[in-house]
N, CA, C and O of each residue as an XYZ file, in Angstrom:
312
protein
N       3.509      9.317      4.336
C       4.729     10.297      3.858
C       4.808     10.054      2.242
O       4.373      9.075      1.635
N       5.267     10.840      1.870
C       5.534     10.524     -0.170
C       6.288     11.003     -0.393
O       6.240     12.152      0.045
N       7.466     10.687     -1.123
C       8.414     11.479     -1.813
C       9.189     12.238     -0.964
O       9.672     13.284     -1.397
N       9.496     11.707      0.768
C      10.186     12.576      1.751
C      11.457     12.445      1.850
O      11.622     11.306      1.414
N      12.326     12.788      2.090
C      13.482     12.819      2.427
C      13.961     13.224      3.917
O      13.320     14.113      4.477
N      15.195     12.547      4.684
C      15.314     12.928      6.104
C      14.437     12.823      7.231
O      14.516     13.620      8.166
N      13.623     11.907      7.200
C      12.337     12.029      8.323
C      12.876     11.254      9.377
O      13.560     10.253      9.167
N      12.564     11.723     10.616
C      12.805     11.000     11.772
C      11.107     10.800     12.224
O      10.337     11.739     12.020
N      10.671      9.668     12.768
C       9.123      9.423     13.017
C       9.752      8.648     14.439
O      10.435      7.625     14.477
N       9.319      9.425     15.479
C       9.790      9.375     16.868
C       8.790      9.317     18.016
O       8.105     10.300     18.299
N       8.688      7.917     18.818
C       7.791      7.990     19.894
C       6.192      7.969     19.313
O       5.325      8.255     20.140
N       5.835      7.697     18.160
C       4.516      7.722     17.950
C       3.819      6.593     18.470
O       4.290      5.499     18.779
N       2.345      7.090     18.545
C       1.732      5.935     19.054
C       0.606      5.856     18.164
O      -0.114      6.853     18.175
N       0.214      4.744     17.253
C      -1.256      4.725     16.461
C      -2.025      3.491     16.947
O      -1.449      2.403     16.960
N      -3.056      3.585     17.271
C      -4.191      2.945     17.390
C      -5.240      2.884     16.485
O      -6.062      3.797     16.569
N      -5.402      2.089     15.697
C      -6.188      1.527     14.453
C      -7.017      0.494     14.974
O      -6.692     -0.290     15.865
N      -8.390      0.545     14.217
C      -9.362     -0.719     14.745
C      -8.345     -1.848     14.383
O      -7.507     -1.688     13.496
N      -8.449     -2.917     15.063
C      -7.671     -4.542     14.707
C      -8.816     -4.695     13.727
O      -8.342     -4.784     12.594
N      -9.896     -4.750     13.722
C     -10.888     -5.438     12.942
C     -11.443     -4.769     11.567
O     -12.437     -5.133     10.939
N     -10.539     -3.678     11.246
C     -10.485     -3.232      9.781
C      -9.362     -3.710      8.933
O      -8.208     -3.874      9.327
N      -9.810     -3.919      7.725
C      -8.699     -4.429      6.858
C      -8.302     -3.296      6.063
O      -9.040     -2.431      5.590
N      -6.860     -3.416      5.955
C      -6.090     -2.280      5.144
C      -6.122     -0.976      5.728
O      -6.540      0.012      5.123
N      -5.556     -0.961      7.245
C      -5.502      0.154      7.872
C      -4.454      0.399      8.282
O      -4.441      0.622      9.493
N      -3.075      0.485      7.536
C      -2.073      0.430      8.155
C      -1.287      1.054      8.966
O      -1.917      2.105      9.085
N      -0.379      1.170      9.602
C       0.237      2.270     10.508
C       1.266      3.455      9.790
O       0.938      4.614      9.534
N       2.257      2.982      9.606
C       3.275      4.313      8.792
C       3.688      3.096      7.338
O       4.073      1.927      7.321
N       3.308      4.287      6.070
C       3.352      3.686      4.790
C       4.402      4.831      4.205
O       3.896      5.728      3.531
N       6.028      4.854      4.453
C       6.947      5.595      3.586
C       6.539      5.196      2.215
O       6.484      3.997      1.940
N       6.193      6.276      1.162
C       6.442      5.577     -0.276
C       7.378      6.605     -1.093
O       7.211      7.821     -1.186
N       8.187      5.987     -1.543
C       9.185      6.766     -2.480
C       9.791      7.684     -1.474
O       9.930      8.857     -1.820
N      10.237      7.266     -0.076
C      10.935      8.008      0.452
C      12.387      7.479      0.937
O      12.649      6.291      1.123
N      13.297      8.571      1.114
C      14.729      8.261      1.449
C      15.119      8.815      2.852
O      14.727      9.822      3.443
N      16.047      7.808      3.216
C      16.758      8.472      4.502
C      15.757      8.891      5.700
O      15.622     10.049      6.097
N      14.973      7.591      6.290
C      13.495      7.634      7.099
C      14.372      6.624      8.040
O      15.207      5.764      7.759
N      13.816      7.100      9.304
C      14.269      6.467     10.560
C      12.761      6.379     11.237
O      12.076      7.395     11.351
N      12.347      5.215     11.631
C      11.108      5.091     12.336
C      11.829      4.420     13.720
O      12.485      3.386     13.594
N      11.685      5.011     14.939
C      11.750      4.661     16.503
C      11.317      4.623     17.498
O      10.891      5.696     17.925
N      11.231      3.774     18.117
C      10.604      4.368     19.662
C       8.980      4.041     19.441
O       8.284      4.318     20.418
N       8.337      3.522     18.358
C       6.761      3.607     17.785
C       6.167      2.665     18.495
O       6.872      1.660     18.410
N       5.008      2.413     19.316
C       3.807      1.813     19.294
C       3.116      1.731     18.300
O       3.099      2.760     17.625
N       2.317      0.602     17.802
C       1.498      0.646     16.615
C       0.656     -0.549     16.711
O       1.165     -1.669     16.671
N      -0.483     -0.389     16.824
C      -1.691     -1.658     16.425
C      -2.415     -1.191     15.149
O      -2.523      0.021     14.963
N      -2.926     -2.078     14.243
C      -3.694     -1.866     13.293
C      -4.078     -3.262     12.901
O      -3.579     -4.330     13.254
N      -5.194     -2.984     11.996
C      -6.101     -4.179     11.684
C      -4.921     -5.007     10.622
O      -4.919     -6.237     10.580
N      -3.881     -4.126      9.737
C      -3.277     -4.812      8.351
C      -1.537     -4.264      8.957
O      -1.183     -4.353     10.132
N      -0.962     -3.900      8.201
C       0.609     -3.909      8.096
C       0.904     -2.743      9.214
O       0.299     -1.672      9.261
N       1.847     -3.118     10.018
C       1.689     -1.713     10.915
C       3.196     -0.906     10.245
O       3.402      0.200     10.746
N       3.896     -1.220      9.522
C       4.682     -0.604      8.868
C       5.007     -1.036      7.291
O       5.448     -2.177      7.151
N       4.854     -0.331      6.243
C       5.115     -0.753      4.605
C       5.840      0.329      4.032
O       5.690      1.551      4.038
N       6.640     -0.427      3.554
C       8.034      0.411      2.721
C       6.766      0.147      1.123
O       6.229     -0.873      0.692
N       6.719      1.465      0.706
C       5.733      1.165     -0.649
C       6.810      2.089     -1.880
O       7.534      3.002     -1.483
N       6.764      1.721     -3.211
C       6.989      2.393     -4.363
C       5.892      2.250     -5.018
O       5.776      1.265     -5.747
N       4.840      3.197     -4.909
C       3.556      2.683     -5.757
C       3.697      3.413     -7.172
O       4.366      4.428     -7.367
N       3.037      2.798     -8.011
C       3.290      3.096     -9.359
C       2.905      4.715     -9.771
O       3.509      5.307    -10.666
N       1.921      5.265     -9.058
C       1.334      6.134     -9.582
C       2.517      7.644     -9.032
O       2.181      8.822     -9.155
N       3.351      7.356     -8.672
C       4.352      8.348     -7.955
C       5.608      8.344     -8.209
O       6.362      8.711     -7.307
N       6.206      7.899     -9.587
C       7.231      6.958     -9.802
C       8.186      8.460     -9.976
O       9.414      8.401    -10.035
N       7.560      9.556    -10.034
C       8.675     11.140    -10.385
C       9.406     10.873     -8.884
O      10.570     11.271     -8.922
N       9.144     10.474     -7.962
C      10.087     10.566     -6.614
C      11.106      9.644     -6.474
O      11.786      9.665     -5.448
N      11.308      8.873     -7.311
C      12.357      7.700     -6.825
C      12.178      6.721     -6.327
O      10.982      6.499     -6.135
N      13.200      5.569     -5.823
C      12.868      4.469     -5.049
C      12.792      4.937     -3.911
O      13.164      6.105     -3.790
N      12.323      4.255     -2.759
C      12.746      4.103     -1.281
C      13.838      3.640     -1.159
O      14.168      2.685     -1.863
N      14.858      4.290     -0.058
C      16.077      3.575      0.269
C      16.513      4.146      1.511
O      16.149      5.278      1.831
N      17.439      3.288      2.403
C      18.040      3.882      3.948
C      16.651      4.219      4.535
O      16.247      5.338      4.852
N      15.948      2.959      4.627
C      14.853      3.285      5.666
C      15.172      2.282      6.889
O      15.490      1.112      6.674
N      15.084      2.726      7.958
C      15.579      2.223      9.188
C      14.220      2.154     10.255
O      13.345      3.017     10.310
N      14.267      1.161     10.910
C      12.913      0.673     11.623
C      13.360     -0.069     12.824
O      13.665     -1.262     12.819
N      13.381      0.826     14.000
C      14.123      0.069     15.363
C      13.206      0.528     16.639
O      12.563      1.576     16.701
N      13.289     -0.511     17.664
C      13.171     -0.167     19.102
C      11.351      0.143     18.956
O      10.893      1.018     19.691
N      10.571     -0.462     18.177
C       9.027     -0.395     17.872
C       8.470     -1.683     18.314
O       8.988     -2.751     17.990
N       7.459     -1.597     19.023
C       6.340     -2.548     19.069
C       5.636     -2.336     18.054
O       5.489     -1.216     17.565
N       5.052     -3.514     17.560
C       4.032     -3.648     16.309
C       3.198     -4.709     16.922
O       3.539     -5.621     17.675
N       1.773     -4.333     16.336
C       0.975     -5.361     16.524
C      -0.276     -5.467     16.049
O      -1.043     -4.597     16.461
N      -0.869     -6.529     15.064
C      -1.798     -6.540     14.203
C      -2.527     -7.651     14.658
O      -2.235     -8.524     15.475
N      -3.836     -7.395     13.771
C      -5.129     -8.610     14.093
C      -4.471     -9.770     13.434
O      -3.887     -9.804     12.351
N      -4.677    -10.690     14.280
C      -4.432    -12.205     14.293
C      -5.408    -12.987     13.142
O      -6.553    -13.138     13.570
N      -5.232    -13.420     12.019
C      -6.407    -14.051     10.931
C      -7.102    -14.930     11.723
O      -6.434    -15.617     12.496
N      -8.336    -15.067     11.703
C      -8.822    -16.371     11.911
C      -8.822    -17.775     11.228
O      -9.397    -18.722     11.765
Protein backbone atom coordinates (compact mmCIF):
# COMPACT_ATOMS: atom_id res chain seq x y z
CA UNK A 1 0.00 0.00 0.00
CA UNK A 2 1.39 3.39 -0.95
CA UNK A 3 -0.28 6.67 -0.02
CA UNK A 4 -3.58 4.96 0.82
CA UNK A 5 -6.33 6.18 3.16
CA UNK A 6 -9.13 4.30 4.93
CA UNK A 7 -7.79 0.75 4.38
CA UNK A 8 -8.98 -2.45 6.05
CA UNK A 9 -6.81 -5.59 5.77
CA UNK A 10 -8.81 -8.41 7.37
CA UNK A 11 -8.31 -12.20 7.48
CA UNK A 12 -5.33 -12.20 5.10
CA UNK A 13 -2.87 -15.09 5.13
CA UNK A 14 0.66 -14.48 3.86
CA UNK A 15 3.23 -17.27 3.55
CA UNK A 16 6.64 -16.10 2.34
CA UNK A 17 9.71 -18.28 2.44
CA UNK A 18 11.29 -18.02 5.88
CA UNK A 19 14.82 -18.33 4.46
CA UNK A 20 14.56 -15.30 2.13
CA UNK A 21 15.74 -11.98 3.58
CA UNK A 22 13.88 -8.74 2.84
CA UNK A 23 10.53 -10.38 2.19
CA UNK A 24 8.16 -8.40 4.40
CA UNK A 25 4.52 -9.26 4.85
CA UNK A 26 2.52 -6.00 4.85
CA UNK A 27 4.16 -2.58 4.42
CA UNK A 28 1.80 0.39 4.64
CA UNK A 29 3.91 3.23 3.20
CA UNK A 30 2.76 6.85 3.68
CA UNK A 31 -0.73 5.54 4.57
CA UNK A 32 -3.38 6.90 6.91
CA UNK A 33 -6.31 5.32 8.73
CA UNK A 34 -5.27 1.68 8.22
CA UNK A 35 -6.52 -1.29 10.23
CA UNK A 36 -4.78 -4.66 9.91
CA UNK A 37 -6.64 -7.37 11.81
CA UNK A 38 -7.11 -11.14 12.03
CA UNK A 39 -4.15 -11.81 9.73
CA UNK A 40 -1.74 -14.76 9.78
CA UNK A 41 1.68 -13.75 8.44
CA UNK A 42 4.86 -15.84 8.18
CA UNK A 43 7.88 -14.37 6.43
CA UNK A 44 11.67 -14.25 6.47
CA UNK A 45 11.83 -10.60 7.48
CA UNK A 46 9.36 -8.16 9.06
CA UNK A 47 5.74 -9.26 9.18
CA UNK A 48 4.37 -5.69 9.28
CA UNK A 49 6.38 -2.51 8.70
CA UNK A 50 5.00 1.02 8.80
CA UNK A 51 7.10 2.99 6.31
CA UNK A 52 7.63 6.53 5.13
CA UNK A 53 10.08 6.11 2.28
CA UNK A 54 11.92 9.19 1.01
CA UNK A 55 10.99 8.84 -2.65
CA UNK A 56 7.25 9.23 -1.91
CA UNK A 57 7.12 12.29 0.34
CA UNK A 58 4.17 13.73 -1.63
CA UNK A 59 1.78 11.39 0.23
CA UNK A 60 2.49 12.75 3.72
CA UNK A 61 3.36 10.81 6.88
CA UNK A 62 1.82 7.59 8.15
CA UNK A 63 -0.90 8.10 10.75
CA UNK A 64 -3.52 6.12 12.65
CA UNK A 65 -2.37 2.60 11.77
CA UNK A 66 -3.79 -0.14 13.98
CA UNK A 67 -2.71 -3.78 14.08
CA UNK A 68 -4.53 -6.29 16.26
CA UNK A 69 -5.53 -9.93 16.61
CA UNK A 70 -2.83 -11.12 14.20
CA UNK A 71 -0.41 -14.06 14.30
CA UNK A 72 3.05 -12.99 13.13
CA UNK A 73 5.99 -15.34 12.54
CA UNK A 74 9.45 -14.64 11.20
CA UNK A 75 12.70 -16.45 10.67
CA UNK A 76 14.73 -16.72 13.85
CA UNK A 77 18.36 -15.75 13.11
CA UNK A 78 20.95 -18.49 13.67
